[in-house]
C-alpha positions in Angstrom: 75.6 -13.9 68.5 77.4 -16.7 67.2 81.7 -15.9 67.5 83.0 -16.0 63.4 85.7 -18.4 63.2 89.0 -17.3 62.5 90.1 -18.0 59.0 94.0 -18.8 58.1 95.9 -17.9 55.0 94.3 -19.4 52.0 95.6 -19.6 48.2 93.1 -21.7 46.3 93.2 -21.9 42.2 89.7 -24.0 41.3 88.7 -25.3 37.6 85.2 -24.9 36.4 83.5 -26.0 33.2 82.9 -23.1 31.2 79.0 -23.0 31.5 79.4 -22.6 35.3 82.2 -20.4 34.9 80.0 -18.1 32.6 76.9 -18.4 35.3 79.5 -17.1 37.9 80.6 -14.1 36.1 76.7 -13.3 35.1 75.6 -13.1 39.0 78.7 -11.3 39.8 78.6 -8.5 36.9 74.8 -8.5 38.3 75.7 -7.8 41.8 78.2 -5.2 40.9 75.6 -3.6 38.6 73.2 -3.2 41.6 75.8 -2.4 44.2 75.1 -5.6 46.1 77.4 -7.9 48.2 78.5 -11.3 45.8 78.5 -14.7 47.6 80.0 -17.7 46.1 81.5 -20.8 47.4 85.2 -21.5 46.1 86.6 -25.0 46.9 83.8 -25.7 49.5 84.3 -22.2 51.4 81.9 -19.7 51.0 83.0 -15.9 50.3 81.1 -13.0 50.8 82.8 -10.2 48.7 81.1 -6.9 49.7 79.8 -4.4 46.9 82.9 -1.5 47.6 85.5 -4.4 46.7 88.5 -2.9 44.7 88.4 -4.4 41.0 91.4 -5.1 38.9 92.5 -7.2 35.9 96.0 -8.7 35.9 97.5 -10.0 32.7 100.8 -12.2 33.1 103.0 -13.4 30.6 105.9 -16.2 31.1 107.8 -18.7 29.1 105.0 -21.1 28.1 101.7 -19.3 29.0 99.5 -16.4 29.4 97.4 -15.5 32.2 94.4 -13.0 32.7 92.8 -12.6 36.2 89.9 -10.7 37.4 90.8 -9.6 40.7 88.4 -8.4 43.5 90.2 -7.5 46.5 88.6 -6.1 49.7 90.1 -5.8 53.7 89.4 -8.2 56.1 86.5 -7.3 58.5 87.5 -6.4 61.7 85.2 -6.7 65.0 83.3 -3.6 65.2 84.6 -1.0 68.1 81.1 -0.8 69.8 80.5 -4.6 69.8 84.2 -4.8 71.3 82.8 -2.2 74.0 79.9 -4.0 74.5 81.7 -7.6 75.2 83.9 -5.8 77.6 81.0 -4.0 79.4 79.4 -7.5 79.8 82.3 -9.1 81.2 83.4 -6.3 83.6 79.5 -6.4 84.6 79.6 -10.1 85.5 82.7 -9.6 87.6 80.9 -6.7 89.8 79.2 -7.5 92.9 75.6 -6.2 92.7 74.5 -4.6 96.0 70.7 -4.9 97.2 68.4 -2.1 96.3 68.5 0.9 98.4 71.8 0.1 100.0 74.1 2.7 99.0 
């Protein structure tokens, strides 16, 4: 199985033409309604948003502008314990010396 590249912190804001933004919102709405994971590429990086992500709206007002953000939040995936145990077992097995059959 391929190793997943560790991703560092990222804070990207990207502007899209209205038609592209609307298309992305429609795809997101479809996935949310159907309880499916949503995949999107933002500034060159593919992001997979799980179906159970928390959804919230944020409104900010400053001195010269207002902002509304549609936010989807989810915990970062960690390596599954079972997979870690299998890998540890495989590493330990590789270090063991094997006895020929019938020599106990």
